[in-house]
C-alpha positions, 0 to 999 in steps of 0.5 A, a space after each residue: 514732428 509730424 503726427 499720424 492717423 488713419 480713417 477707414 471708408 467703406 462704400 457699404 457703410 452709411 450713416 443717413 443721406 446728407 440732409 440739404 436742411 443742414 446747411 441752414 442760417 438764421 436772420 434776425 433784427 440784431 444790430 446790422 444782420 437786416 438793416 445795412 445787410 440784407 436790405 439796403 435801400 440807396 446801396 449802388 447794388 441794391 434792387 427794386 425792392 431795397 435788397 443787397 445784391 452782392 449780399 444775395 450773392 454771397 449767401 448764394 455762394 454760401 449754399 444756404 438751403 433754408 433761413 429762420 427768421 424774425 430771431 431769436 431773441 427778438 422773435 419773443 417780443 415781435 409783433 408781426 403784423 407791425 411788419 406787414 402793409 404799407 411802410 407809413 402806417 408801419 409803427 416803429 417798437 422799442 426791441 427789448 432784446 438787443 435795446 433797439 429801436 425797430 422800424 419794421 420797414 423790412 417785415 414779413 413781406 420782404 422777408 418772403 421776397 428776400 427768400 425767394 431771390 436767394 432761393 432758400 426755404 423760410 422757417 418761421 418763429 413764431 412768438 411764445 413768449 410775450 404772444 401766444 396762440 391766438 397770433 400763431 393762428 393769425 400768422 399762419 393764416 396771413 402767410 398760407 391760405 390761398 384766400 377769401 379769409 380776412 387775413 388771407 385776403 390783407 396779404 392780397 391787398 399787401 401784394 402777395 396773391 400768392 399763399 407764402 406756404 411756409 412748411 417749417 415753424 419754430 414754436 417760440 426761441 429760448 424760452 428755457 432762458 430768464 433772459 427771455 421775455 416770456 420766460 416759462 419753466 419746462 412744463 409752462 412751455 411745454 403745455 403752450 407749445 402742445 397746445 400751439 401744435 395742436 392749433 396749427 395742426 387743424 389748420 394744416 396737418 402737414 406743417 413742420 413744427 420744431 420745440 424749444 429744446 435748451 438755449 445750450 448743453 450749459 443750462 441747468 435744467 439741459 436733459 431735463 427740458 428736453 424730458 418734459 417738453 417731449 412727454 408733452 409734445 412727443 406726437 406733436 412736433 418733427 423736431 426739438 431745438 438744440 442751440 450752440 456757441 462756442 468762444 476761444 477764450 484761455 485754451 486754444 486746443 480746447 476751442 479746436 476741440 469744440 465739435 467733441 462737446 457737440 457730439 455730447 450734445 447731440 447724443 445726449 438729446 437723442 437719447 433722451 428722444 429715444 428714451 421718452 419715445 419708449 416710455 410714451 409708446 410712441 413710434 415716431 423719430 423725432 429730429 433735432 434741429 440745431 436751429 442756432 450754432 456758430 463761434 460767438 464772442 460773446 462775453 466781449 459784447 455783453 455791456 453794449 446790449 444795453 445802449 442808453 438811447 435805443 438805436 436803430 441797428 446799431 453795430 453789434 457783434 461783429 467781431 471778424 473771424 480768425 483761422 481758429 475760429 474758421 476751423 472750429 466752425 469747420 469741425 462743428 459742420 463734420 459734427 453735425 454731418 458725422 449726426 445726420 441720422 439725428 440732425 435733420 435741420 442746422 442754422 448757422 447764426 447769424 446770416 450777415 455782420 452779427 456773428 455772421 460769414 459775411 460781412 458788408 460797410 454801409 454804401 461799400 463792398 460786402 466780403 467773406 469772414 473766414 468761417 464763409 469758407 468751411 460753411 461753402 465748401 462743405 454745403 457744395 460737396 456734403 452730397 449723397 451719403 454719409 460714410 461711417 469714418 473709422 479714426 485712429 488717431 493720437 489724442 491730445 489735452 485739454 483741459 476744457 473736454 480732457 483727451 481728444 484726438 487731435 483728427 476729426 473727419 466726415 465723409 460723404 460719397 455722391 451720385 457720381 461716386 466722389 467721396 468728399 473728405 472734411 477733416 479738422 486737425 486741433 492740434 495747435 502745433 503739429 502738423 498730421 500725416 493722414 491715411 485714407 483708405 478705403 475697405 472697398 473699390 478700386 484706387 483713389 484719383 484726386 479731384 480736390 485738395 483745399 486747406 484753411 489754415 495760416 502761421 497766425 491762427 488769429 488771421 482775420 478777413 478786413 474791408 481792405 484785405 479782405 482774401 487774407 485768409 481763404 481756401 489754397 492747395 493742400 500740396 500733393 496728395 500721395 496715392 497708392 492704391 486704396 489709400 491716399 495720403 495727405 499732410 494737415 497744417 496744424 490748426 486747419 480744415 481741409 477737404 479732400 476730394 476722391 473719386 474711386 471706383 466703388 463696388 456696384 450696388 446699394 449704399 447699406 444705412 446703418 440707421 437702417 440696419 
């Protein structure tokens, strides 16, 4: 049986411009993300700084815009000064977050050199767990001051004459979580975050600061945590964070509909932001930073977080991602685009090896996980304005989220008049014929139509078969005037790029209407 669904697009209905900050990623000193991932001296592709060239190429292909560093849970026990200066003087430390030994061979200076080679913007996470305002200001001075101060001069002696000019800063990480070093109650964290933000703005009022929101919508303090933190910081910050991870479990249909949960979480946080703003009399528009999101099979790995021998860069959370995982990642990207008026940055966690779209073999090749493709294709083609999508679709029942539409879509219109339609068929067993209609303009011309799907929804890419899962031709697109029809396979993510003669004139944004 083939189901039918319709989506209507109108060039006059735009949600918001596509912010490139939506296509961020995340590098933490966890497992082999840094050592053996970004950084592997002696590898055949390694450059003079020890960075793997094959990984750099894949990061550029992935379309990453910014990278959050150095964590994550690792950040709450991290001493940034351990990772700068001569290697012989850098101390090894125990990392309590992942029960590993940290050599500090790779630190801030190396990370900044790597970001410049990768062409990405740094997003620094401050340690407000075991440290505080003083250390935050010292790191800011070391990183951003031009010179003629003790810490900026120290950076210069380390070989970085020009300041790093880091603009984006996270005020700690997941401090609502009892697992976090320096875990705090909401009022405690709000006070520390406000103090740090005020102090940092005394140095540079133009910094972009992100306060810790909840570690996930399932936290018992979700909502109340955001309210308390925002009441203290609403005039001091630019964004508040939201983290979201998903895994399949025994409900494939619900898993494929994970975007429903992300939609709800974003909308709940947005409502709280607006409510606090009204009650405080603030007209500042706080964005949402979904600065950790992905599919993560955390339940499979909990017992491995406490090895007895404090290994250095252990293999940790290196699942091979399936077709189903790729469909979910594509669906979560659709949710982020749909909320482009509220979500101002997002970071896929993580970048290499550890819960990542890129995998490497020590001394060997790097390859793309199944989840690589929806991220790379969305980053490449989601440009211009996000259009409002009016969807009519049959529904299916899930044990996680109840009744949900079988189809989810987002669409963008770029300056060249190309519509990029991103579509997920959430149904695990039925094809869907999707009719795409335009509310104005001339007929369609198909530019691109690719799909990620497989008869085996749990197919993966491996070192021995790195292209088992990859984008394939979606098949013929039927075009009749201002309508185009495509058949979406079960459990699939698709990209269809359509060129149309849109009417002249500016696109009206619903966000400002």
